[in-house]
N, C-alpha and C positions, 0 to 999 in steps of 0.2 A: 648586704647592699649589692645591689648590681648596677654594673655601668654599662647599658648596652644600649645605641641608638636607635636602629633599626625594627622594626615593629615585627617583620618575618624571624629574627635573632630572637627576640626575645620571647616568640612564640616555641620556637624550637627549643629555649632553654626553659621554659615555664613546662615544657611537657615532658620532658629528660628530669626534672624535679617533680612533676606530678605522679613520675615511673617511682620515683625512690617515697614519696609519700604512700602509694599504691601497696608497694612492696613489700616495702621494709618499715621500721620503726623508726628509720631517721628522719626529719623535719629539716628539711631548707626552708626557712623564713626569713621576709626583709628585716634586716639587723635595724636595730633599737638602739638609743645611744649609750645604757646600759651596759649593754651586749660584749663582753670582753673576745668571747671567739668567734669566727664568721669569717668567709670569704668571699673575695670578689671576685668576680666575674668582667676580667675588660678585656679589649682588644690591644694585644701586644705583638710581639713578633712570633707566633707559632701557635700548637697546639702543645699547651703545658700544663701541668700544678705543681704545688706544693707538695712533697709527698707526706702519707701519713696528718694524722690529727694533731697538731702538735700545740696547738693553741693560740689566740692571739689571731693575728690577720692571717690567711691564707688566699695565695692568690692561684686561681686558674687564669690563662692564658687563653682566648679565642678566637684567632686571626679570622677572618670572612670565610677561610674555603675548612677551618673548623668549626665552622654552628652546623652542624649535623648532630641530630638526635645521638647517634652512637656515640659518637666523638664527645658530648656534654656527658654523657653516662660513663663513661669510660675516663674521661680527667676527674669526675667527682671523687668514684670508686679511689683514685690515687690520692685525693684528700681524705678521704676518710679509712685510708691507711693499706690499701693493695696495690701489690706490684703487679708488673705483666707475667702473665700465664707464661711467658717461654723463658722468663727472670727466676724459674724457679729452680731449686739446689737438684731437683730430681727430672729437669727435663730432657737431660741424655739419654733416659729411655725413652723417650718418644719423639721428638725432635733433635736435628742435625743442626746447626747454626754455619752458616758458609759465610764463613767469617772476610774470604778474597771478595766478594760481592758488596758487602757493605760499607755505604759512602765514608771516607774519614771524617772522621771527628762525633758518628754517627752508635760507635761499636758500643759506649755506656747503657743504650737503650737494649743490647744484647747480650750485655753480663749477665751471668750466674750470680745470682745472692746466695748469701749464706743466709740460710733457715733459723739462725739465733735470732730469738726477737719477732719470729715470722708464723703463723700457723696458716695451713691449708684448709684449718676448720674439719678433717677427715674428708674432704673430697680428693676427688682421681683428679689428675692433668686432664685439664678442659680444655680441648681444640676447639669447643666452640663458645669458650669466653668471651666477653665484652672487651678484656683483658687483652686479650691476643694477639698479636701483629699478624698481618698477612701474609704471605710466603712470599712477596716481592716489598715489601713495606724498607724503607731505608737502603735502597739498589742503587749503587752506582752504573748500575749495567741493565736495569732491566732483567735481569737473573733473580731467581729464589736466594734470598737473604735467611730463610729458616723452609727446611723441609721436613716434613712427617714421617719416622720411620716406618708408619704403617699408610702407604701411598696413597688412598684416597683420599686424608684425612689434609693433605697439603693445600688441595683445592679450595678446601672448608675453612682454613683456618681463619682467622678474622673477619667470618662474612655475615657474622651473627648479628641482626640487625635488634636486637634487646638483649637483656639479661639474660644469661644463659639459667638454668636451672641451681646447677654449680655457684653461679656469682650471688645467687640469692641466697643460696643456703649458707654461704660463709660470711655474707652481710649481715643475714640475721643470726648467724650463733654469734658472728662477731660480739654484735650490740646486744647481744642477749633479747634481741625480738620475741615476744611471746606470739606464738601462730594462731590463726592462718593467714601466712603471707605467700601469696603464690603466685606467679606467672599466668596460671591457667586456672 
């Protein structure tokens, strides 16, 4: 079920769904009456999604400023069970979180999550993941909220314009997709 009113927004969402169809074995298809598990994409109050494939109705919110190809891919990765890259339990070896620069109330998006029940599917930390925030995401003062421990990566984090190779590898391993699924 898709609740979107503008044709440009529909086209952006359709492009993101087409990428999942092309590069993974996951299929987002129109909801049928008998479907028990489904995703509703609607314009609510921000850019967010219910986390993990839990069954039943799952919500994705895409306010006007969120209807970008990369944001749709990112939010759908949450729906299928993936966390932000900078929330990995091994992230401290790769990035530093600058807590004093984070907007009050946004700190949960930067909390490190336990790896219990999660898997990175053999992939190393990925600065280029579509699930990685930009360096200034959630900043209260325009300064960085995340800095790479390897200098030049700070400017590259969160700048990906599509799935990274590691993103696709994780999805395809998690869902036991048979290859060849590749971004290239």
